[in-house]
N, C-alpha and C positions, 0 to 999 in steps of 0.2 A: 784380479777381478774374476778370472775363471775359477780360481780356487774358492773364492767366496760363493760363487754361484753353485759350485758343486756341493759345498757345505750346506747351502740353503736347500738344495734339492734333496740331499741326503736327510737333512733334518725334517723336511716335509713328509718324507716317507714314514718317519717314526714320530710324526706330530702328536698323535694321540697318546702314545706311550710316554713321550717326553712331558707332555702336559700333565698327564696323570702323576708321573713321578714328581714334577714340580709342585703340584698341589699337595701331594703327600709330604714333601719336604717342608713346605711352608706350614702345614698343619702340625708337623712334628716340632718345628721351632716355636710356634705359638704355644703349643702344649707345654714345652719345657719352660718357656718364660712364665707361663701362668702358674706352673707348679712352684717355681722359685718365688713368685710374689706371694703365693699362699703360704709358703714356708716362712716368709718374713712376717706373717700375721695378717695379711690383707684378706678381706672377705672375698668370696668366689667371684662376685660380679666385678668388684673393683680390681681384682687380680687379672681378669680377662681384659679389661679396659687398659690397664697399665701395660700388659704384655703387648697388646696391639700398638699402643703408643710407642713403646720402645722399639718394636720391630719395624715400624714405618708403614708407608702406604703399600698395601698388598697388591693393588692393581699396578702400581708403578714397578714393583719388583717383578711381577709377571711380564710386563712389557720389556723391562730391561733384559730379562732372561731370553725372551723371544728375539730381541735385537742381537743378542750374543749368538743365538743359533743361526742368524743370518736371514731370517724370514720376516723380520719386522716391517721393513719398507713395503714388501709385497703384500703383507697382511693389511697394512694401512691403505694401500692402493685398492685392494679388494673391498675394504670397508667403504672407501669413498665411492667406488662404483656402485655398491649396493645402496648407499645413501642417495647417490645421484639418481639411480633408477627409481627409487621411491619418491624422490622430490618431483621428478618429471611425471610420474604416474599421478601424483597428487594434483599437479597443474595439467590435467589431461587435455584441456582445450588448447592451451598454449603449445603443448608438445605436439599435438596432432597437426596444428597449423604449420608449425616449424618443419616437421617431417615432410608434409605435403609440398611446401615451398622448395625444400631442398631436393626432394625427389624429382620435381619437374625441372628445376634448374640443372642439377647434376645429370639427370637422365638425358636432357637435351644436349649438353656438352659431350657426354660419353657417346651418344648415338652418332653425332656428327664426327667425333674423333674416330670412331670405328670406320667410317667411310674414308676419312683422311688417311688413316693407317693403312687400309687396304689399297688405296689408290696411290699414295705418295711414299709411304715408309716401308711397307712390308717387302722384303726381297723375294725373288722368285723361288718357289720350292724345288730348286734344282741343285746340282753339285756345284759348290764354290761359285755362287752367283757374283761375287765381287770381281771375278776374273772376266766377266762378260763385258763387251763393248758393242755399241750400236753404230752402224755406219750411217753417216749423214754428210751433207756438204760442210764446208768449213765455217759457214755462218749459221748452221743449224736449222735451215729452213726445210731442206729436202730430206726425207727419210724413206722414200720409195724409189725403187730401182728397176731397171729392165733385166730380163733374163740373160741377155748377152753380157751385161756387167757382172751379174752373179756368176756366170760360168767362168769369166776371167778371174774373179777372186777365188772361186772354188779351185781352179787350177794352180793357184798360188798358195794353197793351204799350208805348205811347208813353213811359211813365215809365221804361222800361228798354231795354237794348240787345237784348233777346231774352227770351222766356219759352217754356217748353215743359213738357209733362207726360208721364208714362209710368207703366206698371204692368206688372210681370211676371205671366205667366200660363202655363198649360200648354195647348197646342193639339194637337188630334188630327188627324192627317193621313190616317188610315185611312178609306176610304169606308164600311165596315161591319165587323162582327165585332170581334175583339179590337183594342183601340185601339193607335195608333202615336203616342205623345205626344212632342212636342219642346218645347223652351223657347221660349215666345212672348213677344212684347212688344206691348202696346198703346202706341202712340206718337202724340203729336200731330204734325201736319204740320210744325210749326216746329222739331221736335227736332233734326234733322240740321243744318239751317242754323244754329241757335243754337249748336250745338257746333262748327261749322266742319268737319263731316265731308263729304267728297266721295266719291262712289261709286267703287269699284274697277272696276265695270262697270255700264253703264246709268246710272240716276239714283236719288236717294234720294226719300223721301216729301216732298211739298210741302203747303202749306196748302190748296191746291185739292183735294187728295186727302182732306182731313180735314173735309169739310163734312157737315152733316146731309143724308142722302140720297146721300152720296158725290159725287165729282167727275166730270169729263167722261170719265175713263178707267175709271170704275166701281170695283170692288173690286180694289185693288192691294196688293202686298206687296213688301217688301225682305228679302232673305235675307242671312245672315252669310257671311263668307268661308269659315269652317270648315264650315258646313252645305253650302255650294256644293261644296266639295271632297269631303265625305263622301257626300252624297246624289246629286250630279250629276257627280262626277268632274271638276269644274272645266270643264264644257262651255261653250265660248264662245257657244253658241246658246241659253243659258238665258233671255235677255231675251225677254219676250213669251210664254213658256210658262205653262201653267196649273198652279197648285198648289191642291189641294183641302184646305181648312181647315175642320174641323167641317162637312164636306159642302157647303161653299160654295166655288165656284171663285174663286180670286184670280189675278190676272195678275202675274207676277214682273216688276218694272220695274228692279231694281237689286241689286247685290251690294256690301256694305260692305267697307272695307279690313280686312286681317288683324288690325290692332292694336285695332280698335274692338269693344268688348264691350257697350257701353251706358253708362248713367250710374250703375249700381248695382254697386259692387265686391263680388265674391263670386258674382255671377250673370251669366251670358252669355245671349244670345238666339240662336235659330236663325232665327226668322221674325218680322218686325216688320210689324204692320198698323195702319192708322189707328184712333184712338179712335172715330171716327164709324162704323166698321164693326161695333162691338160689337152694336147691335140686330140686325144681319143675322146675325151668328154665333150669338147666343144666342136668336134668334127672340123678342125681347122689345122691342117698340117703345118702351117707357117706361124702359128701363134707364139711359139717360143723364140722365133728369130726376129720378131719385130723390135726394132731399136728405139721406137718412140712410145712403146707401151710400158708405162711405169707402174708396177703393181707389186713388186716384191720388197720385203724388208729383209735386211741382212744383219746378222750378228756374228761376232768373232770372239773366240776365247783366247786370252793372252797365255803365253807360255809361262811356266813357273819362273819367277824372277824378271819377266819381261815387263817393262814399264809402258805406260800409255804413250809417252813421248817417243820411245823407241819403235813401238808399233806404228805410230803416226809417221815417223820418218820412212819406214819401209813402205808404207802405203803411198806416200807422196812420191817415192822413187819409182813406183810402178805405174803412176798415173799416166804418163805419156803413152806407154804401151797399151793401157786399157782404153784410153781415148781413141787411139788409132784403130783398135780392133772393134770398137762398139759405136762410133759416132754415126748418127743417122745422116743419110745423104741429103735430106731436105732441110737440115737445120742451117740457120744463118751462121756464117763463119765466125768463130770466136765465142759463141754463146754456149756451146755444149760443154758441160762440166767446168764452166769457167770459175765456179766457186771451189773447185777441187773436191777432194774426198777427206772427210774428217771422222774421228772416232770420239765417242763420248761414253762415260760410265753407264752401264745398263744393269746394275744389280737388281733394280726394281723393275726390270723389263721395259718394253716399249708400250706406249699407250696414247692413242688419239684422245681417249676419254680424259686422260690426265691433262693433256694440253688444253682441252675445252673447259674443264672444271677446276683447274688449280686456283685461279683467281676467285671465282665464285665461292668455292669452299672456304678459302681463306677469309672472305668477307663474312660468310655465315658463321664461321668459328668465332670471329671477333664479336658478332652480334650475340651469339650464345654466351660468350664470356661476359658481356655487358649485362645480360639478363641475370647471370649468376651474381654479379656484383650488386645489382639492385636487390635481389633476393637476400643476399648477405646483409645489406643495409637494413632491410625490413626486420630480419631476425635480430640484428644488433639492437635495433630500437625496441623490439619486443623483450629481449633479455635485459636491456637497460631498465625498462619499466618494471620488470619483475625483480631486478636487483634492488631498485629503489624501494619496492614494497617489502624487501627482506632486510632492510638496513637495521632494524631492531634486532633481528636474529643474528646478523653478522656482528653487531656491536656486543651482544651478549657473549658470543663465542670468543671475541677478542678479550673481553673482560675475564673470561674463564681460562685464558692462557693460550688460545689458539694463535698461531703465527699468521701473518698476512700471506705468507707463501702457502700455508696449508689451506687457507680460505680461497686463494686464487686457484690453487690446484683443484679444489672441490668444484668450483664453478666451471673451470676449463674441462673437467671430466664430464660435467653435465652437457656442456657444448659438444664434447667429443661423442657422447652417446647419441645426441641428436644427429650429428654428422654421420655417424656410423649407420644409423637407421636410414638417413637420406641417401647414403652411398648404396646401401642394399636395394632401396627402392629405385635409385637411379640406374643400377645395373639391370634391374628388371625392365625398366623403360627402354634402356639402350638395346637390350636383347631383342625387344619387339620393334623398336624404332629404327634400328640399323637396317634390317631387311626391308622395312617399309620404304625407307629412303632410296635403297637400291632399286626397288620396284618402281619408284617414282622416276628414276632415271631411264628406265626401260620404256620403249615405245613399241607400237605395233610393227614398226619397220625394223627395229633392232633391239634385241634383248641384251641387257647389261649383266655380265657375270662379275660379281665382286664379292670377295670374302669380307663380310662386315661383321663377323663374329667377335666375341670378346676374347681376343688373344691376350698375351701377357702385356703388350703395349697398352691396350685399352684398360686392363686391370690396374696397371701402374698409374696410368693417367687418371683414372677415376679415384684411386686411393690418394693421389696428389691433390686432386680437387677437394677431397674430404679434409685433408690436413689444412689446405688453404682456407676452407670455409671456417674451420675451427679458429684459425688465426684471425680471419677477417671479422667474424661476428661474435667470437667468444672472448678474445683477448681484452678488448676495451671494456665490456661490461664486467669482466672478472677483476681487472685492475681497479676500476672505479669503485666497485662494490666493497673492496677491501680497505679503501681509504675512509674508514669510519672510526670515530673515537669511541672508546669504551662507554663514555657517558651517554651515548646515543640511546642505549637500551633503557635509560631512565626517563626518556621523553615519551610523551604520548603519541607524537607523530614525528616522522622524519621529514621536516620541511626545511625551508631556508636554502642555505648554500648548496646542499646536495641536490635538491630539486632544480635549482637554477643551473647547476652544472649539467644535470641530466638534460634539461631543456636546451641548453646550448649545443650539447652533443647531438641530441635528437634533431634539432633544427638543421644542423650541418648535414646529417644523414639524409634528411628529406630533400634538402636543396640538391644534393648529389643525385638522389633518385630521380627527381624531376628533370634534371639536366640530362642524365643518361637516357631516360625514357624519351625525351624529346629528340635526342640524336637517333634513337632507334625508330621513332615515328617518322622522322624525315627520311631515313633510309628506306623504310617500308613504303612511304609515299612515292619515292623516286622509282623503286622497282615495280610497284603496282601500276604507276603511270606508264612506265616503259612497256610492261606486258600489255596494258590496254592499248597503247599506241600500235604495237605490232599486231595485236588481235584484230584491230579494226582498220588496219592499213589496207589501202586499195592495192590488191595483188595484181591487177591487170587481167584477172580472170575470175570466174565464179567457181568456187571449189565444191560447194555442197551437192550439186546435182551430177557431178562427174564421177564415173567409175573407171579406174585404170586397170587394164588387164594385160598381163604379160603372157604372150602366146609363143611357145617354143614348138617348132615343127616336130611332128612325130616320126619323120623319116629323114634320111639324108638327101636333101634336095641340092641340086647343083645351082650355081649362081643364076643361070638362065631360067630355072624353074621357080626360084624364090619370088621374083617379081609377080608372076601370075598367081602364085599361092597367096601372097600378101593382098592382092586385089580381091581374091575370093573371100579371104577372111574379112576384109573391110565391107564387102557387099553383104555378107551374111550378118554382120553386126548391124548394118543399117536397116535390115529387114526385120529385126526383132521388135515386137510390139512393146511400146513404152520408151523406145530409143528415138530421140528427136534429132540427134546429130552424132556423127562418129568420124574419127580420124586416126591416122597412124602418125607416129613421130619417132625420131631417133632418141630424143631426150624427153624425160618427163619433168615438168616444172616441180621443184622441191623434191625431186626423186633421189638426190644424193650423188648424181653423176653429172659430168659437164664435158663440154667439147669446145675448145677455144684455140685461137691462133691469131696471128697478126693479119690485119686487113688494111689496104690502102684504097683511097678513092682516086681513080685515074684522073689526072689533071690537077690534083691538089697536092700540096706538100705532104710527104709521108708523116705519120704521127711520130713524135719524138721518142727517143729511147726512154723506157719507163712508163709510157702511156698505157692506159688500160687495154688489155687484150679484148678482141671481139669474140663473143660467145655464139656458137652455131646451134642450129636445130634443123632437122629435115622433117617437113610436115606435108600432109596430103591436103588437097582442097577440102574445105569444110572443117578443118582442124580448129581454125580460129573461132568459128561459130560454136563448135563443141565446147570450147573453153570460155566463150563469151568475151574474147579479146577484140577490142574495137579496131576496125580499119580506119585510119585517119584520112588517108588519101590514096589514090591509085586504085589498083585492083588486087583481088586475092588470086591465088593460084587456081588454075583450071586443069581439066583433064588433058589439055593440049600441051601442058608443061611436063613433057616426058622425055625419056632418052631420045636423043637425036634432034630435039627442038632446041632453040637458042637458050643458053643458060640464063636464068632469071633469079631474082632474089627479092625478099622483103626485108626491111630494116625497121628498127624501133626508134622512138623519139630520142633516146640517149645517143644512138648512133648518129642521128641527124645533127644533134647539137655538138658532139665531140669530134666527129670525123668529117662531116659534110659542111661544117662551118655555119650551121643553122639554116642553110638554103634548102629548098625543096629537093629531095633526093631522087625524085622520079626521073628516070632517064639517065641518071649517072651510072657509071660503071665502077664496080669494085673488084679489086684484085687481091688474091692471096699470094704474097711474095714467096712462100715456101714451095709452091707448085706452079705459080703463074696463071692459075685459073682466073678467068674474068667472067663476071656476071653483070647483067643489067638490072637495075632496081626498077620494079614495076609498081611498088606501093610501099607505104610505111604504116606501122601499127603503133598502138599505144604501148607504153612501157609496161612490162610484166615481170614479176619476180621470177628468177631463174633457179638459183640453188640456195638462196638465203633470204630471210626476211629482214635481217639486220642491215644488210648492205643495200644501197640503192641499185635499181636494175642496171645491169651492165650493157654496153653496146651489144646489140644482138642482131644477128643476120639469120634469116630463115631461107632455106632453099627447098625446092620441090622434092618430096620424098622419092618421086620416080626418077629424078636426075642424079641419084646417088650412084657412085661407081659400082657398088655391090649392096644388095639387100641382105640383111642379116637373117639368120634362121630364128632369131629371137625378136619378136615384134612387140612394140608398145602400142596397144589399142586403147583409145580413150572414147568413151561413149557418154552422151548427155542424156540423163533419164528424165522422163516427164514427171515422175514422182520421186520416191526414195530409190537411190542406187541399189540398195539391197534387194529390192523387188525384182530387178531384172537379171540377177546373177544366174538363176537357174535357166531361164529361157535363153540367155546369152550363151551359157556353157553348152546347152543342147545344140544351138545353131552352129557354134564353132566346131563342135565334135562331128557334126555332119559333114563339115568341110574337110576336117582332118581328124579322123577317129583317134589317132595316137598322140594328138597335140597335148602338151602340158600347159595348164592354165593357172594363173595366179590372179586373184581379184583383190583390189585395194581401193578404198574410197580416197579420192584426192584430198578430201577434208582431213583424213587421218594423216596424210603426209604433211599437210600444213600444220596440224596440231603437233606432230613429232618435231617440227622445226622450232616449236616454241617451248620445248621441254625445259631448257635452262632458265628462260625468263619466267615460266610458270612456277618452277621450283623456288627460285629466288623470291618471287612475289609471295608465294604461299608461306615460306618459312619466315621471311622478314615481317610479313603482316602478322603472323601468329605471335612471333616474339615481340613485335611492337605493341600489340594489344595486351599481351601478358605483362610487359614492362609498365604500361600505363596503369593496369590494374594494381600491380605491386606498388607503384608510386602512390596511387590513390589510397591503398591500405595504409601505407606509411604515413601519409598526410592525415588520414583519419585518426591513426593511433596517436600521433603527436598532439593533435588538436584535442582529442578526448582526454588525454592525460593532463593537458594544460587546464582544461575546463574542470576536471576533477580536483586538481590542486587549488583552484580558485573558487571552489563552491561557496566557501564562507564569504569571500569578498563579493561574489556575485549576489549572494542573498542579501548582504547589507546594502548594496547599491539599489536593488529592487525595493527593499524595505524603505529606503530613503526617497523613493519616487522615481528612480531612473527608468525610462521606458525600456521594455524588452528589446525593441528594435535597436536601441543604442548599445545595449549590452552585447547583442549578437554582432552588431557592426564592429565593436571593439575587438571581438575574437576573430572576426573575418579579416580584419586589417592585418593581423599577424599571418593568417593563412595566405592572404594575397601577397604579402611581402616575401614569404617563402617561395611561392610559385613564381613571382617575378624574378627573384634571384636565380632560381633554377632555370627559368626560361632564358634569361640573359646568358648564363653560362652555356646552356644547351645550344643556343643559336651560334655562339662563338665556336663551340666544338664542331657543330655541323658544318659551318663554313670552312673551318680549318681542315676537316677530314674529307671534304667533298671530292678532291682530286682522286682519292683512293678508289672511288666507285665510278669514275667518269667513263671508263672503257666498257662498263656493263650497261650503260644507258643508251637509249636511242632517241634522237631528236629532242633531247632534254638536257638542260644545263644542270650540273650537280649542285649548283647554288640557286636552284629555281625558287623564286620568291613566293610563288603561289603554294608550292609544297611546304616550304618553311612556315608560311602563314597558317596553312591548314593544320599542321602539326602543333603549332603554338596554340591555336584555338582549342584543339583537343586537350 
């Protein structure tokens, strides 16, 4: 085979010379034959004819010679391609429609696959990613760990080829005033070496930088390549310069390579600082010793030849010692690390985004694939109609000796040219659509970093789609078009059995299109209704007029000073013109953080094992009014509920139902088993969303902000604006800076936080709705095409019926009966498929059955 290919290539290089020599040789033989005939006494004209007759078909001789040179099949392929291109150019309208359909369908699939590839398939751009394993519990639920656990594993690093820990954070680079947050990374000193990352400039963090009290170079930082370009314009003198992080000077010691974004897919960092620097940044000397603060992710690198099972056995053997050294004193006996420690493959890195969007992306990929199938059905119908119109041509070519294989190849090449154009257009759509989808995943609260470019996986996937489309919409028309008798060319019209065969095939395609479009419409309806349900859900508070401000103290205040500072901040906010109410809290609803523990009602049986935890929040008087949360019974907190006063609490309606047995909670005492603290309930409030819109409000306990053990140097201040929250940002910032000139301020509308919580549902509703509408339009086009073809084929019959007196309405009704039958068959199949596939999307719905009758009825009506 290789020898023939080399012969063909060599022959191609000398193609013109060989062709010229062949023509000269043929002319020489014809001349000799002519001279011989003239010598036999034939006239000149008859001698030429006789010579050509004896020599044979000149064209056949040329083709036989080219086949012998090894280039004949390629030459015929090129001829078919040129002919196919001319045929498609002649049918310009059909070709443009086909390419547009394929561009949309292939582009949608490629764009979504680029997200899937970046999130689920692409390995980390590090050394030997297949050797990385992620630490979790044995059931795979917990992936965050405490610093004491990390230090225990770090000290046992001899069992592995490397260990490292990290945690994403937000770091403020502004010296004072409105904050300037960037994406930060707490990184262990071993992280970059374990991943095999070398600095593009300077050096990376080392283990000597990550010591308690910091290393010999003091507080150091490594910045990302993108941050270096954006903030410092790629200055080569960046090494050694000072970067102020949370008002702490850090020395920049290195810049990472452009491809490195960290070990967490979906999140990139701008500034990486050692874990040991956290006490310095947060002004908390004990932050690294807290055994109940779960914030680090941990990865390990297996040794060469070390199996995952062997590493797991070593980890399990060390578990008792780790538990003894790190167990919190206030945890119930037997609950700490009871699921053990487990290891899982981490070649694709860790990712909370992956856990969130794995199922939705799978659903969207299936939806896009169904749209592609519908588009292929349309194109098959289109090409079948075109093939039916070319039956006379095909018959003539068969009569002239063309094989059916040659005809099928010609039609498949035309389909392949359409598919190639569609693939090129689809790649252009994917190149634009991929980044747009990534930006749709990002929110004002958290930017998503995901490589959605066209890597080799995306290109292979798109090419495979192109081949698939040729098979799906090109094979059937090609095979059917070649089943034509030579006598067909003698007929004036290609009617009868061929058109009946085309009609049956076209009807089947339309039924499939209607069925698939109905499935997509049902899915779109379910996702749209879920989004609408969450969008209009009673949150238990009013988000639109509330502005949430994070206030970080500008100086190192002691615990005794912070309470007075917080009171001054609150008073300043209340005095701003346009502020109708203001309050401080520990937790912001929908803010992404939570505080929970077990709670018992004194005098009632404790909640059973596995019962929901109670969620906490510390709030000031007037906080409920700021949020518009209704007090159902009892009283709100007052200024008298402060340190030294009897501990009190408010609870919500879910707490009353689940823990108080539905009785009035006022006067009841609640106890926290982990520390024995007891509080008396003085009122209860309506349920309100805590950290998720999808989940029902959890049992919630509110305690007075002033009765906290210690006030943080980071305050969450919420103000209710009389008009737009944006209008009070400037006067509020001015008032707060008068209280604390060095304070760091971050302003966010509460409505933005609520919108960020709806990102997944909004994206699903948008994509499924768009695909559903496109599917219906495609099915409509297919239905129109098959009906128009049927009418065209029956024009003579229709004319005779009208001439014999048949009313126009009856003729139209006869045609619509066929249309109704196709729609009815498609709807029946579509409903069956929708009911069968319903459980696949059940977990993505809220307060809605996946077999919702109203949604299916609405989709059927459409």
